[in-house]
N, CA, C and O atoms as CSV, one atom per row, in Angstrom:
chain,resi,resn,atom,element,x,y,z
A,1,MET,N,N,0.837,-1.175,0.000
A,1,MET,CA,C,0.000,0.000,0.000
A,1,MET,C,C,0.885,1.243,0.000
A,1,MET,O,O,1.775,1.373,0.840
A,2,LYS,N,N,0.649,2.130,-0.914
A,2,LYS,CA,C,1.443,3.349,-1.048
A,2,LYS,C,C,0.934,4.422,-0.096
A,2,LYS,O,O,-0.257,4.507,0.203
A,3,LYS,N,N,1.874,5.236,0.368
A,3,LYS,CA,C,1.519,6.365,1.221
A,3,LYS,C,C,1.300,7.583,0.347
A,3,LYS,O,O,1.961,7.768,-0.675
A,4,HIS,N,N,0.366,8.402,0.768
A,4,HIS,CA,C,0.138,9.659,0.071
A,4,HIS,C,C,1.272,10.627,0.410
A,4,HIS,O,O,1.868,10.551,1.484
A,5,SER,N,N,1.555,11.525,-0.513
A,5,SER,CA,C,2.647,12.471,-0.313
A,5,SER,C,C,2.426,13.338,0.922
A,5,SER,O,O,3.389,13.709,1.593
A,6,SER,N,N,1.195,13.661,1.225
A,6,SER,CA,C,0.931,14.491,2.410
A,6,SER,C,C,1.304,13.743,3.690
A,6,SER,O,O,1.803,14.351,4.637
A,7,LYS,N,N,1.074,12.461,3.727
A,7,LYS,CA,C,1.431,11.659,4.906
A,7,LYS,C,C,2.954,11.583,5.038
A,7,LYS,O,O,3.484,11.659,6.147
A,8,ILE,N,N,3.650,11.434,3.924
A,8,ILE,CA,C,5.108,11.401,3.949
A,8,ILE,C,C,5.660,12.740,4.414
A,8,ILE,O,O,6.609,12.777,5.198
A,9,ARG,N,N,5.076,13.851,3.940
A,9,ARG,CA,C,5.505,15.184,4.389
A,9,ARG,C,C,5.302,15.343,5.893
A,9,ARG,O,O,6.154,15.910,6.578
A,10,ASP,N,N,4.181,14.847,6.406
A,10,ASP,CA,C,3.926,14.912,7.848
A,10,ASP,C,C,4.977,14.128,8.621
A,10,ASP,O,O,5.457,14.588,9.657
A,11,GLU,N,N,5.333,12.960,8.130
A,11,GLU,CA,C,6.353,12.143,8.789
A,11,GLU,C,C,7.713,12.837,8.759
A,11,GLU,O,O,8.454,12.812,9.742
A,12,ILE,N,N,8.035,13.458,7.620
A,12,ILE,CA,C,9.297,14.199,7.503
A,12,ILE,C,C,9.322,15.359,8.487
A,12,ILE,O,O,10.343,15.604,9.130
A,13,ALA,N,N,8.228,16.064,8.609
A,13,ALA,CA,C,8.154,17.198,9.548
A,13,ALA,C,C,8.356,16.720,10.986
A,13,ALA,O,O,9.051,17.373,11.764
A,14,LYS,N,N,7.758,15.595,11.336
A,14,LYS,CA,C,7.923,15.047,12.688
A,14,LYS,C,C,9.372,14.645,12.929
A,14,LYS,O,O,9.925,14.905,13.997
A,15,LEU,N,N,9.987,14.009,11.929
A,15,LEU,CA,C,11.381,13.606,12.063
A,15,LEU,C,C,12.313,14.814,12.164
A,15,LEU,O,O,13.291,14.788,12.911
A,16,GLN,N,N,12.008,15.869,11.410
A,16,GLN,CA,C,12.819,17.083,11.495
A,16,GLN,C,C,12.721,17.708,12.883
A,16,GLN,O,O,13.712,18.219,13.405
A,17,GLU,N,N,11.549,17.671,13.473
A,17,GLU,CA,C,11.372,18.197,14.825
A,17,GLU,C,C,12.132,17.339,15.837
A,17,GLU,O,O,12.747,17.866,16.764
A,18,GLN,N,N,12.087,16.020,15.658
A,18,GLN,CA,C,12.842,15.124,16.541
A,18,GLN,C,C,14.342,15.383,16.409
A,18,GLN,O,O,15.064,15.385,17.406
A,19,LEU,N,N,14.806,15.600,15.185
A,19,LEU,CA,C,16.217,15.890,14.952
A,19,LEU,C,C,16.620,17.195,15.632
A,19,LEU,O,O,17.672,17.274,16.268
A,20,LYS,N,N,15.785,18.208,15.496
A,20,LYS,CA,C,16.061,19.503,16.124
A,20,LYS,C,C,16.157,19.354,17.646
A,20,LYS,O,O,17.052,19.920,18.273
A,21,THR,N,N,15.248,18.606,18.223
A,21,THR,CA,C,15.252,18.375,19.669
A,21,THR,C,C,16.513,17.628,20.094
A,21,THR,O,O,17.155,18.000,21.076
A,22,ALA,N,N,16.865,16.583,19.362
A,22,ALA,CA,C,18.054,15.795,19.690
A,22,ALA,C,C,19.319,16.650,19.582
A,22,ALA,O,O,20.193,16.577,20.446
A,23,GLU,N,N,19.418,17.457,18.526
A,23,GLU,CA,C,20.592,18.318,18.358
A,23,GLU,C,C,20.681,19.360,19.470
A,23,GLU,O,O,21.776,19.682,19.931
A,24,THR,N,N,19.548,19.885,19.899
A,24,THR,CA,C,19.532,20.860,20.985
A,24,THR,C,C,20.036,20.231,22.277
A,24,THR,O,O,20.838,20.833,22.992
A,25,LEU,N,N,19.569,19.025,22.577
A,25,LEU,CA,C,20.016,18.335,23.786
A,25,LEU,C,C,21.517,18.029,23.727
A,25,LEU,O,O,22.227,18.180,24.722
A,26,GLU,N,N,21.992,17.599,22.553
A,26,GLU,CA,C,23.419,17.322,22.395
A,26,GLU,C,C,24.242,18.593,22.556
A,26,GLU,O,O,25.297,18.574,23.191
A,27,ALA,N,N,23.770,19.686,21.991
A,27,ALA,CA,C,24.488,20.957,22.094
A,27,ALA,C,C,24.562,21.429,23.543
A,27,ALA,O,O,25.602,21.916,23.988
A,28,LYS,N,N,23.475,21.286,24.270
A,28,LYS,CA,C,23.480,21.684,25.685
A,28,LYS,C,C,24.463,20.837,26.476
A,28,LYS,O,O,25.201,21.354,27.313
A,29,ARG,N,N,24.474,19.536,26.211
A,29,ARG,CA,C,25.378,18.626,26.930
A,29,ARG,C,C,26.826,18.997,26.650
A,29,ARG,O,O,27.629,19.126,27.575
A,30,ILE,N,N,27.160,19.168,25.382
A,30,ILE,CA,C,28.534,19.494,25.021
A,30,ILE,C,C,28.910,20.879,25.530
A,30,ILE,O,O,30.041,21.098,25.962
A,31,GLY,N,N,27.971,21.810,25.481
A,31,GLY,CA,C,28.218,23.151,26.004
A,31,GLY,C,C,28.530,23.141,27.492
A,31,GLY,O,O,29.445,23.826,27.949
A,32,ARG,N,N,27.760,22.358,28.246
A,32,ARG,CA,C,28.022,22.252,29.693
A,32,ARG,C,C,29.418,21.688,29.953
A,32,ARG,O,O,30.139,22.167,30.828
A,33,ILE,N,N,29.789,20.663,29.179
A,33,ILE,CA,C,31.104,20.050,29.349
A,33,ILE,C,C,32.202,21.059,29.001
A,33,ILE,O,O,33.199,21.166,29.714
A,34,ALA,N,N,32.016,21.793,27.908
A,34,ALA,CA,C,33.010,22.796,27.500
A,34,ALA,C,C,33.167,23.878,28.558
A,34,ALA,O,O,34.284,24.312,28.839
A,35,LEU,N,N,32.068,24.314,29.144
A,35,LEU,CA,C,32.142,25.328,30.200
A,35,LEU,C,C,32.848,24.785,31.430
A,35,LEU,O,O,33.657,25.485,32.037
A,36,LYS,N,N,32.554,23.546,31.807
A,36,LYS,CA,C,33.230,22.933,32.954
A,36,LYS,C,C,34.728,22.824,32.711
A,36,LYS,O,O,35.524,22.923,33.645
A,37,ALA,N,N,35.112,22.619,31.449
A,37,ALA,CA,C,36.524,22.506,31.095
A,37,ALA,C,C,37.207,23.867,31.036
A,37,ALA,O,O,38.430,23.935,30.909
A,38,GLY,N,N,36.438,24.951,31.125
A,38,GLY,CA,C,37.001,26.290,31.138
A,38,GLY,C,C,37.063,26.967,29.783
A,38,GLY,O,O,37.680,28.025,29.660
A,39,LEU,N,N,36.443,26.390,28.761
A,39,LEU,CA,C,36.506,26.990,27.428
A,39,LEU,C,C,35.755,28.308,27.337
A,39,LEU,O,O,36.029,29.104,26.439
A,40,GLY,N,N,34.829,28.557,28.231
A,40,GLY,CA,C,34.104,29.814,28.208
A,40,GLY,C,C,34.927,30.983,28.705
A,40,GLY,O,O,34.571,32.140,28.480
A,41,GLU,N,N,36.027,30.687,29.379
A,41,GLU,CA,C,36.853,31.724,29.982
A,41,GLU,C,C,38.037,32.148,29.120
A,41,GLU,O,O,38.740,33.100,29.456
A,42,ILE,N,N,38.260,31.449,28.014
A,42,ILE,CA,C,39.404,31.795,27.172
A,42,ILE,C,C,38.928,32.380,25.852
A,42,ILE,O,O,37.840,32.069,25.367
A,43,GLU,N,N,39.762,33.227,25.290
A,43,GLU,CA,C,39.455,33.806,23.986
A,43,GLU,C,C,40.149,32.960,22.933
A,43,GLU,O,O,41.374,32.844,22.925
A,44,VAL,N,N,39.369,32.379,22.058
A,44,VAL,CA,C,39.922,31.550,20.995
A,44,VAL,C,C,39.052,31.730,19.756
A,44,VAL,O,O,37.832,31.869,19.851
A,45,ASP,N,N,39.696,31.726,18.600
A,45,ASP,CA,C,38.987,31.861,17.343
A,45,ASP,C,C,38.030,30.676,17.181
A,45,ASP,O,O,38.404,29.531,17.436
A,46,GLU,N,N,36.803,30.956,16.758
A,46,GLU,CA,C,35.784,29.910,16.635
A,46,GLU,C,C,36.200,28.811,15.664
A,46,GLU,O,O,35.949,27.633,15.922
A,47,ASN,N,N,36.833,29.179,14.553
A,47,ASN,CA,C,37.284,28.177,13.583
A,47,ASN,C,C,38.359,27.276,14.174
A,47,ASN,O,O,38.377,26.069,13.933
A,48,GLU,N,N,39.253,27.876,14.950
A,48,GLU,CA,C,40.315,27.114,15.605
A,48,GLU,C,C,39.721,26.154,16.634
A,48,GLU,O,O,40.154,25.007,16.743
A,49,LEU,N,N,38.743,26.622,17.378
A,49,LEU,CA,C,38.097,25.779,18.365
A,49,LEU,C,C,37.349,24.627,17.700
A,49,LEU,O,O,37.400,23.492,18.174
A,50,GLN,N,N,36.660,24.920,16.606
A,50,GLN,CA,C,35.957,23.863,15.883
A,50,GLN,C,C,36.942,22.814,15.365
A,50,GLN,O,O,36.664,21.617,15.434
A,51,ALA,N,N,38.086,23.253,14.850
A,51,ALA,CA,C,39.099,22.314,14.365
A,51,ALA,C,C,39.607,21.428,15.506
A,51,ALA,O,O,39.831,20.232,15.316
A,52,ALA,N,N,39.784,22.013,16.679
A,52,ALA,CA,C,40.230,21.233,17.833
A,52,ALA,C,C,39.168,20.211,18.241
A,52,ALA,O,O,39.497,19.077,18.589
A,53,PHE,N,N,37.886,20.613,18.199
A,53,PHE,CA,C,36.803,19.676,18.502
A,53,PHE,C,C,36.764,18.544,17.481
A,53,PHE,O,O,36.556,17.385,17.841
A,54,GLU,N,N,36.966,18.881,16.202
A,54,GLU,CA,C,36.968,17.852,15.156
A,54,GLU,C,C,38.108,16.863,15.369
A,54,GLU,O,O,37.935,15.658,15.187
A,55,HIS,N,N,39.273,17.377,15.757
A,55,HIS,CA,C,40.417,16.523,16.052
A,55,HIS,C,C,40.093,15.601,17.236
A,55,HIS,O,O,40.393,14.407,17.201
A,56,LEU,N,N,39.492,16.154,18.259
A,56,LEU,CA,C,39.119,15.371,19.426
A,56,LEU,C,C,38.088,14.297,19.062
A,56,LEU,O,O,38.197,13.153,19.502
A,57,ALA,N,N,37.100,14.668,18.265
A,57,ALA,CA,C,36.078,13.701,17.844
A,57,ALA,C,C,36.713,12.563,17.061
A,57,ALA,O,O,36.340,11.403,17.243
A,58,GLU,N,N,37.663,12.877,16.195
A,58,GLU,CA,C,38.345,11.839,15.416
A,58,GLU,C,C,39.111,10.889,16.324
A,58,GLU,O,O,39.125,9.680,16.093
A,59,ARG,N,N,39.748,11.432,17.352
A,59,ARG,CA,C,40.461,10.576,18.313
A,59,ARG,C,C,39.498,9.636,19.013
A,59,ARG,O,O,39.823,8.464,19.199
A,60,PHE,N,N,38.328,10.108,19.408
A,60,PHE,CA,C,37.349,9.250,20.055
A,60,PHE,C,C,36.833,8.194,19.083
A,60,PHE,O,O,36.611,7.046,19.468
A,61,ARG,N,N,36.642,8.585,17.813
A,61,ARG,CA,C,36.182,7.608,16.810
A,61,ARG,C,C,37.203,6.487,16.624
A,61,ARG,O,O,36.832,5.337,16.388
A,62,ARG,N,N,38.493,6.826,16.732
A,62,ARG,CA,C,39.549,5.820,16.594
A,62,ARG,C,C,39.718,4.997,17.865
A,62,ARG,O,O,40.488,4.037,17.885
A,63,GLY,N,N,39.003,5.367,18.926
A,63,GLY,CA,C,39.092,4.620,20.176
A,63,GLY,C,C,40.118,5.144,21.145
A,63,GLY,O,O,40.419,4.488,22.142
A,64,GLU,N,N,40.665,6.317,20.874
A,64,GLU,CA,C,41.624,6.924,21.783
A,64,GLU,C,C,40.873,7.830,22.745
A,64,GLU,O,O,40.344,8.868,22.346
A,65,VAL,N,N,40.828,7.437,24.015
A,65,VAL,CA,C,40.134,8.237,25.014
A,65,VAL,C,C,41.162,9.089,25.735
A,65,VAL,O,O,42.201,8.587,26.165
A,66,VAL,N,N,40.877,10.364,25.865
A,66,VAL,CA,C,41.779,11.278,26.545
A,66,VAL,C,C,41.644,11.050,28.045
A,66,VAL,O,O,40.554,11.198,28.597
A,67,PRO,N,N,42.750,10.689,28.715
A,67,PRO,CA,C,42.669,10.447,30.158
A,67,PRO,C,C,42.456,11.742,30.931
A,67,PRO,O,O,42.919,12.806,30.520
A,68,THR,N,N,41.764,11.642,32.034
A,68,THR,CA,C,41.580,12.784,32.915
A,68,THR,C,C,42.178,12.451,34.263
A,68,THR,O,O,42.539,11.303,34.525
A,69,GLU,N,N,42.282,13.439,35.106
A,69,GLU,CA,C,42.857,13.229,36.427
A,69,GLU,C,C,41.798,12.973,37.481
A,69,GLU,O,O,42.118,12.846,38.663
A,70,GLU,N,N,40.540,12.897,37.068
A,70,GLU,CA,C,39.471,12.688,38.032
A,70,GLU,C,C,39.531,11.279,38.590
A,70,GLU,O,O,40.015,10.358,37.931
A,71,LYS,N,N,39.040,11.118,39.800
A,71,LYS,CA,C,39.015,9.828,40.465
A,71,LYS,C,C,38.220,8.823,39.641
A,71,LYS,O,O,37.076,9.080,39.268
A,72,GLY,N,N,38.824,7.696,39.364
A,72,GLY,CA,C,38.143,6.637,38.630
A,72,GLY,C,C,38.164,6.808,37.126
A,72,GLY,O,O,37.626,5.967,36.405
A,73,ALA,N,N,38.768,7.871,36.638
A,73,ALA,CA,C,38.745,8.115,35.190
A,73,ALA,C,C,39.547,7.067,34.435
A,73,ALA,O,O,39.189,6.706,33.314
A,74,ASN,N,N,40.629,6.572,35.033
A,74,ASN,CA,C,41.466,5.610,34.341
A,74,ASN,C,C,40.770,4.279,34.124
A,74,ASN,O,O,41.199,3.490,33.283
A,75,GLU,N,N,39.714,4.018,34.857
A,75,GLU,CA,C,38.970,2.783,34.666
A,75,GLU,C,C,38.354,2.727,33.288
A,75,GLU,O,O,38.176,1.640,32.737
A,76,HIS,N,N,38.019,3.884,32.709
A,76,HIS,CA,C,37.343,3.935,31.422
A,76,HIS,C,C,38.261,4.389,30.303
A,76,HIS,O,O,37.864,4.372,29.138
A,77,SER,N,N,39.474,4.791,30.630
A,77,SER,CA,C,40.401,5.266,29.611
A,77,SER,C,C,41.069,4.084,28.933
A,77,SER,O,O,41.214,3.011,29.520
A,78,ARG,N,N,41.472,4.296,27.697
A,78,ARG,CA,C,42.189,3.262,26.960
A,78,ARG,C,C,43.656,3.613,26.932
A,78,ARG,O,O,44.023,4.787,26.979
A,79,LYS,N,N,44.496,2.599,26.855
A,79,LYS,CA,C,45.937,2.824,26.847
A,79,LYS,C,C,46.375,3.531,25.578
A,79,LYS,O,O,45.758,3.378,24.524
A,80,GLY,N,N,47.444,4.303,25.687
A,80,GLY,CA,C,48.009,4.973,24.529
A,80,GLY,C,C,47.408,6.337,24.255
A,80,GLY,O,O,47.817,7.005,23.305
A,81,ALA,N,N,46.470,6.761,25.044
A,81,ALA,CA,C,45.844,8.066,24.817
A,81,ALA,C,C,46.697,9.143,25.476
A,81,ALA,O,O,47.256,8.944,26.555
A,82,HIS,N,N,46.783,10.265,24.815
A,82,HIS,CA,C,47.526,11.402,25.341
A,82,HIS,C,C,46.638,12.623,25.307
A,82,HIS,O,O,45.744,12.732,24.469
A,83,ALA,N,N,46.886,13.536,26.216
A,83,ALA,CA,C,46.107,14.774,26.235
A,83,ALA,C,C,46.375,15.565,24.967
A,83,ALA,O,O,47.475,15.515,24.415
A,84,ILE,N,N,45.364,16.296,24.506
A,84,ILE,CA,C,45.486,17.101,23.301
A,84,ILE,C,C,45.767,18.533,23.686
A,84,ILE,O,O,44.944,19.169,24.344
A,85,PRO,N,N,46.924,19.057,23.286
A,85,PRO,CA,C,47.172,20.468,23.579
A,85,PRO,C,C,46.340,21.335,22.636
A,85,PRO,O,O,46.311,21.089,21.430
A,86,VAL,N,N,45.677,22.332,23.172
A,86,VAL,CA,C,44.885,23.249,22.361
A,86,VAL,C,C,45.469,24.638,22.539
A,86,VAL,O,O,45.333,25.258,23.593
A,87,ALA,N,N,46.117,25.111,21.491
A,87,ALA,CA,C,46.697,26.452,21.539
A,87,ALA,C,C,45.653,27.463,21.148
A,87,ALA,O,O,44.719,27.151,20.409
A,88,SER,N,N,45.806,28.688,21.647
A,88,SER,CA,C,44.843,29.722,21.300
A,88,SER,C,C,45.546,31.051,21.151
A,88,SER,O,O,46.693,31.221,21.564
A,89,GLY,N,N,44.837,31.987,20.553
A,89,GLY,CA,C,45.339,33.350,20.434
A,89,GLY,C,C,46.487,33.463,19.462
A,89,GLY,O,O,46.669,32.609,18.595
A,90,THR,N,N,47.268,34.533,19.610
A,90,THR,CA,C,48.345,34.809,18.666
A,90,THR,C,C,49.484,33.815,18.790
A,90,THR,O,O,50.222,33.611,17.826
A,91,ALA,N,N,49.649,33.194,19.943
A,91,ALA,CA,C,50.707,32.214,20.122
A,91,ALA,C,C,50.498,31.020,19.206
A,91,ALA,O,O,51.464,30.361,18.821
A,92,ALA,N,N,49.258,30.734,18.855
A,92,ALA,CA,C,48.964,29.613,17.976
A,92,ALA,C,C,48.922,30.038,16.521
A,92,ALA,O,O,48.673,29.215,15.640
A,93,GLY,N,N,49.156,31.281,16.267
A,93,GLY,CA,C,49.108,31.771,14.909
A,93,GLY,C,C,47.706,32.115,14.455
A,93,GLY,O,O,47.480,32.435,13.288
A,94,GLY,N,N,46.761,32.048,15.386
A,94,GLY,CA,C,45.375,32.368,15.045
A,94,GLY,C,C,45.068,33.823,15.286
A,94,GLY,O,O,45.893,34.563,15.821
A,95,ASP,N,N,43.897,34.226,14.898
A,95,ASP,CA,C,43.473,35.597,15.119
A,95,ASP,C,C,43.050,35.762,16.555
A,95,ASP,O,O,42.344,34.911,17.096
A,96,SER,N,N,43.459,36.818,17.169
A,96,SER,CA,C,43.055,37.116,18.530
A,96,SER,C,C,41.836,38.038,18.488
A,96,SER,O,O,41.780,38.979,17.696
A,97,GLU,N,N,40.878,37.754,19.340
A,97,GLU,CA,C,39.662,38.572,19.374
A,97,GLU,C,C,39.740,39.655,20.422
A,97,GLU,O,O,38.739,40.311,20.710
A,98,ALA,N,N,40.935,39.859,21.012
A,98,ALA,CA,C,41.092,40.840,22.081
A,98,ALA,C,C,41.036,42.250,21.593
A,98,ALA,O,O,41.154,43.183,22.387
């Protein structure tokens, strides 16, 4: 049985709303983590920060977990992971927003 185009459009609209909600929740979660890490307190070019996030995401996709110093963190970390240095401002060759 074929679906009418109007029914398909309704389903697409519902899925788009679900996607928007999911992305909002993910953004809030990542934003909270970034603020806890102190990223809200430093001046860094947005493109540079996005590149650093992309690099970090790629490391997680490869299975490299960045170790933390929090209690119990090593239980979930994988061997061979190293902290990622994130340079900012003119020292990194980026544009300073100061």
